[in-house]
C-alpha positions as CSV (number, residue, x, y, z in Angstrom):
1,M,-100.5,-35.1,29.5
2,Y,-103.6,-33.0,30.4
3,D,-104.2,-31.5,26.9
4,F,-106.6,-28.6,25.9
5,A,-109.1,-30.6,24.5
6,V,-109.5,-32.2,28.0
7,M,-109.4,-29.2,29.8
8,G,-111.8,-27.2,27.3
9,A,-114.5,-30.1,27.9
10,W,-114.3,-29.6,31.7
11,L,-114.3,-25.8,31.4
12,E,-117.6,-26.3,29.2
13,F,-118.8,-28.6,31.9
14,A,-118.3,-26.4,34.6
15,V,-119.8,-23.2,32.7
16,R,-122.6,-25.5,31.8
17,W,-123.3,-26.5,35.1
18,L,-123.2,-23.0,36.4
19,H,-125.6,-21.7,33.9
20,V,-128.1,-24.6,34.8
21,I,-128.0,-23.5,38.6
22,T,-128.3,-19.9,38.0
23,A,-131.2,-20.5,35.4
24,I,-132.8,-23.0,38.0
25,A,-132.5,-20.0,40.7
26,W,-134.0,-17.3,38.3
27,I,-136.7,-19.4,36.7
28,G,-137.9,-20.6,40.2
29,S,-138.0,-17.3,41.7
30,S,-139.7,-15.7,38.6
31,F,-142.4,-18.4,38.6
32,Y,-143.1,-18.1,42.0
33,F,-143.6,-14.3,42.0
34,I,-145.8,-14.5,39.1
35,A,-148.0,-17.2,41.0
36,L,-147.9,-15.3,44.2
37,D,-149.1,-12.0,42.3
38,L,-152.0,-13.6,40.7
39,G,-153.0,-15.4,43.8
40,L,-153.2,-12.6,46.2
41,R,-156.5,-12.1,47.5
42,R,-157.6,-8.5,46.9
43,D,-161.2,-8.9,48.3
44,R,-160.6,-7.6,51.9
45,R,-159.3,-4.1,53.5
46,L,-156.1,-4.6,55.0
47,E,-155.1,-2.7,58.2
48,T,-151.7,-2.4,56.6
49,G,-152.7,-0.6,53.6
50,A,-151.5,-3.2,51.4
51,D,-152.8,-4.6,48.0
52,G,-153.4,-7.8,48.5
53,E,-152.2,-10.7,50.6
54,E,-151.7,-14.5,50.6
55,W,-151.6,-17.2,53.2
56,Q,-149.1,-20.2,52.2
57,V,-147.7,-23.3,53.8
58,H,-144.3,-24.8,53.2
59,G,-141.8,-26.9,55.0
60,G,-143.9,-27.3,58.1
61,G,-144.7,-23.3,58.5
62,F,-147.4,-20.9,57.2
63,Y,-146.5,-17.9,55.8
64,H,-148.3,-14.6,55.5
65,I,-147.6,-12.5,52.5
66,Q,-148.6,-8.9,51.4
67,K,-148.2,-7.0,48.5
68,Y,-148.0,-3.3,48.4
69,M,-149.1,-1.5,45.1
70,V,-146.5,1.1,44.1
71,A,-144.6,1.2,47.4
72,P,-145.1,0.9,51.3
73,E,-145.6,4.1,53.6
74,R,-141.6,3.6,54.3
75,M,-138.7,1.8,53.2
76,P,-138.1,-1.4,55.0
77,D,-134.5,-1.9,56.4
78,D,-134.2,-5.7,55.3
79,L,-135.1,-5.2,51.8
80,I,-134.3,-8.1,49.6
81,W,-133.6,-7.6,45.8
82,F,-133.9,-10.5,43.1
83,K,-131.6,-9.8,40.3
84,W,-128.5,-11.7,40.5
85,E,-130.1,-14.8,39.4
86,S,-131.0,-13.2,36.0
87,Y,-127.6,-11.6,35.3
88,A,-125.6,-14.8,36.5
89,T,-127.9,-17.2,33.9
90,W,-127.1,-14.5,31.1
91,L,-123.3,-14.3,32.0
92,S,-122.8,-18.0,32.0
93,G,-125.1,-18.8,28.9
94,F,-123.1,-16.0,27.1
95,A,-119.8,-17.6,28.4
96,L,-121.0,-21.2,27.2
97,L,-121.9,-19.6,23.8
98,V,-118.5,-18.4,23.3
99,L,-116.6,-21.8,24.1
100,V,-118.6,-23.8,22.1
101,Y,-120.1,-21.9,19.2
102,Y,-117.2,-18.9,18.8
103,L,-114.3,-20.9,19.7
104,G,-115.7,-24.0,17.9
105,A,-117.3,-21.9,15.3
106,E,-116.3,-24.5,12.5
107,F,-117.7,-27.5,13.9
108,Y,-121.0,-26.4,15.6
109,L,-121.5,-22.5,14.2
110,I,-120.9,-22.5,10.5
111,D,-122.1,-24.8,7.9
112,A,-121.3,-24.3,4.4
113,N,-124.3,-26.0,3.2
114,V,-126.3,-23.0,4.6
115,L,-124.4,-20.2,4.2
116,D,-120.7,-20.3,3.4
117,I,-119.2,-17.3,5.4
118,P,-116.0,-17.3,7.6
119,V,-115.8,-17.5,11.4
120,W,-115.6,-13.8,12.2
121,A,-118.6,-13.0,10.0
122,G,-120.5,-15.6,11.9
123,V,-119.4,-14.5,15.3
124,L,-120.1,-10.9,14.4
125,I,-123.8,-11.8,13.0
126,S,-124.4,-13.7,16.4
127,L,-123.1,-10.7,18.5
128,A,-125.0,-7.8,16.6
129,S,-128.6,-10.2,16.6
130,L,-128.4,-10.4,20.3
131,G,-127.6,-6.5,20.8
132,L,-130.0,-5.3,17.9
133,G,-132.7,-7.8,19.2
134,W,-132.9,-5.9,22.5
135,L,-133.0,-2.4,20.9
136,A,-135.9,-3.4,18.6
137,Y,-138.0,-5.0,21.4
138,D,-137.3,-2.3,23.9
139,L,-138.2,0.6,21.0
140,I,-141.3,-1.6,20.3
141,C,-142.4,-2.0,24.1
142,N,-141.8,2.1,24.1
143,S,-144.1,2.7,21.1
144,P,-147.5,3.2,21.2
145,L,-147.8,-0.6,20.6
146,G,-146.7,-1.3,24.0
147,D,-150.2,0.4,25.3
148,N,-151.9,-2.8,24.1
149,N,-150.5,-6.0,25.4
150,T,-152.1,-8.3,23.1
151,R,-151.4,-6.4,19.9
152,L,-147.7,-6.1,21.6
153,M,-147.5,-9.9,21.8
154,I,-148.4,-10.5,18.5
155,V,-145.9,-8.1,17.1
156,L,-143.2,-9.7,19.2
157,Y,-144.1,-13.3,17.7
158,I,-143.8,-12.5,14.4
159,I,-140.3,-11.0,15.4
160,L,-139.4,-14.0,16.9
161,V,-140.7,-16.4,13.9
162,G,-138.7,-14.2,11.7
163,M,-135.5,-14.5,13.5
164,A,-136.1,-18.2,14.1
165,Y,-135.9,-18.2,9.9
166,F,-133.2,-15.8,9.9
167,Y,-130.7,-17.9,11.9
168,T,-131.7,-21.1,10.1
169,Q,-130.5,-19.3,6.7
170,V,-127.3,-18.2,8.3
171,F,-126.3,-20.9,11.3
172,S,-126.2,-24.9,11.2
173,G,-129.4,-26.2,12.6
174,R,-128.0,-26.7,15.9
175,A,-126.6,-23.2,16.2
176,A,-129.7,-21.8,15.0
177,L,-131.9,-23.0,17.6
178,L,-129.4,-22.3,20.2
179,H,-129.4,-18.6,19.0
180,L,-133.0,-18.1,18.9
181,G,-132.9,-19.2,22.8
182,A,-129.9,-17.0,23.4
183,F,-131.9,-13.9,21.5
184,T,-134.8,-14.5,23.7
185,A,-133.0,-14.9,26.9
186,T,-131.2,-11.9,26.1
187,I,-134.3,-9.8,26.0
188,M,-135.5,-11.6,29.5
189,S,-132.3,-10.4,31.1
190,A,-132.1,-7.0,29.6
191,N,-135.9,-6.5,30.8
192,V,-134.6,-7.3,34.3
193,F,-131.3,-5.1,33.8
194,M,-132.3,-2.1,31.8
195,I,-136.2,-1.7,33.0
196,I,-137.4,-3.7,35.9
197,I,-134.7,-3.1,38.4
198,P,-133.9,0.7,37.5
199,N,-137.8,1.0,37.8
200,Q,-137.5,-0.5,41.3
201,K,-134.4,1.7,42.5
202,I,-136.5,4.9,41.4
203,V,-139.3,4.0,43.7
204,V,-136.8,3.2,46.3
205,A,-135.3,6.4,46.0
206,D,-138.6,8.3,45.9
207,L,-139.5,6.5,49.2
208,L,-136.0,7.3,50.7
209,A,-136.4,10.9,49.8
210,G,-139.9,11.2,51.2
211,R,-141.8,11.5,47.8
212,T,-144.6,9.4,46.7
213,P,-143.4,6.9,43.9
214,D,-145.1,7.2,40.6
215,A,-147.2,4.1,39.8
216,K,-146.0,3.9,36.0
217,Y,-142.7,2.3,37.1
218,G,-144.5,-0.7,38.7
219,K,-146.8,-1.0,35.6
220,I,-143.9,-1.0,33.1
221,A,-142.1,-3.3,35.3
222,K,-144.9,-5.4,35.6
223,Q,-145.1,-5.8,31.5
224,R,-141.8,-7.1,31.4
225,S,-141.9,-9.4,33.9
226,T,-145.0,-10.8,32.3
227,H,-143.2,-11.0,28.9
228,N,-140.4,-13.1,30.9
229,N,-143.0,-15.3,32.3
230,Y,-144.5,-16.6,28.7
231,L,-141.0,-16.6,27.1
232,T,-139.1,-18.9,29.8
233,L,-140.7,-22.2,28.6
234,P,-139.6,-21.7,24.6
235,V,-136.0,-20.6,26.0
236,L,-135.7,-24.0,27.7
237,F,-136.6,-25.9,25.0
238,L,-134.4,-24.1,22.4
239,M,-131.5,-24.3,25.0
240,L,-131.9,-28.1,25.0
241,S,-132.8,-28.8,21.5
242,N,-129.0,-29.1,20.6
243,H,-129.2,-32.2,21.9
244,Y,-132.0,-33.6,19.6
245,P,-131.4,-33.7,16.0
246,L,-135.3,-34.3,15.2
247,A,-135.5,-30.6,16.5
248,F,-132.8,-29.1,15.1
249,A,-131.8,-30.7,12.0
250,S,-135.1,-31.0,10.5
251,E,-135.9,-29.2,7.3
252,Y,-138.6,-27.2,9.1
253,N,-136.7,-26.2,12.0
254,W,-137.4,-23.1,12.0
255,L,-141.3,-23.6,11.9
256,I,-140.8,-26.1,14.8
257,A,-139.2,-23.1,16.7
258,S,-142.1,-21.0,16.2
259,L,-144.7,-23.3,17.1
260,V,-142.6,-24.1,20.3
261,F,-143.2,-20.3,21.6
262,L,-146.8,-21.0,21.0
263,M,-146.7,-24.0,23.3
264,G,-145.0,-22.0,26.0
265,V,-148.1,-19.4,25.7
266,T,-150.7,-22.2,26.2
267,I,-148.7,-24.1,29.3
268,R,-148.4,-20.6,31.1
269,H,-151.7,-19.3,30.2
270,Y,-153.2,-22.6,32.0
271,F,-150.8,-22.0,35.1
272,N,-151.3,-18.3,35.2
273,T,-155.5,-18.8,34.9
274,I,-155.3,-21.4,37.9
275,H,-153.3,-19.4,40.1
276,A,-155.3,-16.1,39.3
277,K,-158.4,-18.5,40.4
278,Q,-160.2,-17.6,37.3
279,G,-161.1,-21.0,36.1
280,N,-159.7,-24.2,34.9
281,P,-158.7,-24.1,31.3
282,T,-157.9,-27.5,30.5
283,W,-158.5,-26.8,26.8
284,T,-155.0,-25.5,26.9
285,W,-153.4,-28.9,27.5
286,A,-155.2,-30.3,24.2
287,A,-153.8,-27.3,22.3
288,T,-150.4,-28.0,23.4
289,A,-150.6,-31.7,22.8
290,I,-151.9,-30.6,19.2
291,L,-148.9,-28.3,18.7
292,F,-146.4,-30.8,20.0
293,L,-147.8,-33.5,17.5
294,I,-147.3,-31.2,14.7
295,I,-143.9,-30.7,15.8
296,A,-143.3,-34.2,15.9
297,W,-144.6,-34.6,12.3
298,L,-142.6,-31.7,11.1
299,S,-139.5,-33.2,12.4
300,T,-139.9,-36.4,10.4
301,A,-139.2,-34.5,7.1
302,P,-136.0,-35.2,5.7
303,L,-133.2,-34.2,8.0
304,F,-130.6,-31.8,6.6
305,Q,-127.6,-34.1,5.4
306,N,-125.1,-31.2,6.3
307,Q,-122.2,-33.6,6.8
308,D,-121.8,-34.6,3.4
309,D,-118.6,-35.4,1.9
310,Q,-117.8,-31.6,1.1
311,A,-114.6,-29.4,1.1
312,M,-113.3,-29.9,4.6
313,T,-112.5,-26.9,6.8
314,E,-108.9,-26.0,7.6
315,T,-108.9,-27.7,11.0
316,A,-110.3,-30.6,9.4
317,Q,-108.1,-30.7,6.7
318,R,-105.0,-31.0,9.2
319,F,-106.8,-33.9,10.9
320,A,-107.3,-35.6,7.8
321,A,-103.6,-35.2,6.8
322,A,-102.2,-36.1,10.1
323,D,-100.5,-39.6,10.8
324,G,-102.7,-42.2,11.7
325,F,-105.5,-40.8,10.1
326,D,-106.0,-43.8,7.8
327,E,-106.0,-46.2,10.6
328,V,-108.5,-43.9,12.7
329,H,-110.8,-43.7,9.7
330,D,-110.7,-47.8,9.5
331,I,-111.6,-47.8,13.0
332,V,-114.4,-45.6,13.2
333,L,-115.9,-47.3,10.1
334,G,-115.5,-50.5,11.8
335,R,-116.8,-49.2,15.2
336,C,-119.1,-46.4,14.8
337,S,-120.3,-45.9,11.2
338,M,-123.2,-48.9,12.0
339,C,-124.8,-46.2,13.9
340,H,-123.4,-42.9,12.7
341,A,-124.6,-43.3,9.3
342,R,-127.2,-41.7,7.1
343,E,-129.3,-44.7,7.3
344,P,-128.0,-46.7,10.3
345,V,-127.8,-50.6,10.3
346,W,-128.2,-50.7,14.1
347,S,-131.2,-52.5,15.0
348,G,-133.7,-50.0,16.5
349,L,-131.8,-46.6,15.0
350,H,-133.5,-44.9,12.5
351,W,-131.2,-41.5,12.3
352,P,-127.5,-41.1,13.3
353,P,-127.4,-40.3,17.0
354,K,-127.3,-36.6,17.6
355,G,-127.3,-36.1,14.0
356,V,-123.7,-36.9,14.0
357,M,-122.6,-39.0,10.8
358,L,-119.5,-40.9,10.5
359,E,-119.0,-42.5,7.1
360,T,-116.5,-40.4,4.9
361,E,-113.0,-39.0,5.3
362,A,-114.4,-35.4,5.7
363,Q,-117.2,-36.3,8.4
364,I,-114.5,-38.1,10.5
365,A,-112.2,-35.4,10.2
366,Q,-114.6,-32.7,11.2
367,Q,-115.7,-34.9,14.2
368,A,-111.9,-35.1,15.3
369,R,-112.1,-33.5,18.8
370,A,-115.6,-35.5,19.5
371,I,-114.1,-38.6,18.5
372,Y,-111.1,-37.9,20.7
373,L,-112.9,-37.3,23.7
374,Q,-116.0,-39.6,23.1
375,S,-113.5,-42.7,22.2
376,G,-110.2,-42.1,23.1
377,V,-109.6,-40.1,26.4
378,S,-112.8,-41.6,27.7
379,H,-114.9,-45.0,26.9
380,A,-118.2,-43.1,26.2
381,M,-118.4,-44.2,22.8
382,P,-119.5,-47.0,21.6
383,P,-121.8,-47.0,24.4
384,A,-121.4,-50.2,26.6
385,N,-118.5,-50.9,23.7
386,L,-120.9,-52.8,21.9
387,S,-118.8,-52.9,18.7
388,Y,-116.2,-53.9,21.1
389,M,-113.2,-51.1,20.2
390,E,-109.9,-52.3,21.6
391,D,-107.6,-50.1,23.6
392,D,-105.1,-50.1,21.3
393,E,-107.7,-48.6,18.8
394,R,-108.3,-46.0,21.3
395,A,-104.6,-45.5,21.8
396,K,-104.2,-44.6,18.1
397,I,-107.3,-42.1,18.1
398,I,-105.1,-40.6,20.9
399,A,-102.0,-40.6,19.3
400,W,-103.6,-39.2,16.2
401,F,-105.6,-36.3,17.5
402,Q,-102.5,-35.3,19.6
403,S,-100.4,-35.0,16.6
404,V,-102.2,-32.3,15.5
405,N,-102.8,-30.4,18.8
């Protein structure tokens, strides 16, 4: 029977794949145009009236690129817009947030050890934080602070640090870092949808009407685009962090996330400086390495033991009371818990893979869906079947899970 758990897993896979594809397209075009803009030669007078130009070679051919500051004299017939990469990335990311963290809130979003709130409250906090984050950011950019980029970036960094701490006090460690990434990505995508593209449309409308476009629209769009450029790498780290308990399950996960934003700045500063032909600031790599070592050191602080034996969620209680749970409990203890334990006994492991512990009835019941998909429907776990899980044991796991669903 093709059950809902399997269909849900494949749906998550499809949406995640779409999210990765669109993100690559958005990040690629964003990095390219920032590098192009910084590398333009503006030390010559161009007959076309363009502000700068650059020659590039790629794929066996040469490209001659020119940029017009504000706008060209007339609207070209074949103007290409870069916007759907951003929109599709955010939409697919939000869909993934719904599938994994909203529909699976009891497992991934809410941690009673952090804050014991109902699922609906967690979802509302998530949605409100994403929307209010953009409003606060846009308000600050439009305030007098927006006239000074350095001062503005410091204020924005303080806000991001505050949000990192806030999320870790509300959600599970995994969800906290993921939400900080979503919070930042929402600002980035909204910059495109609410500011950059509308400003470009104003310039296009002025050209079509025979008016001289106001340079302020391009200046504002450039500022938001620069913000996106410096926020991209931290967002990538935060989106991938859910695979690494050393990042999200540390006592200092909010501080780790805060330092990641600084790493994003140092890395982008190096490449932006190189592209602008303003030197070779190799010190940024030393700074990045130091920041990374500090993060690695912080991650060695005691991991959150957020899967201790505690009052189970309603869903987990159903699995614990289902027929066959006692047998499954024994199977998991015999085949899985040597790795998925507070202190793994398998040689070379110093912490449970993915931060998942399977030592108590509560922990096993909470991970019912993952056990079913990883060790029942598929043979992903145990890896290479190192603990020799038998086919009849996998059948018992399947029967147990399907008795509830």
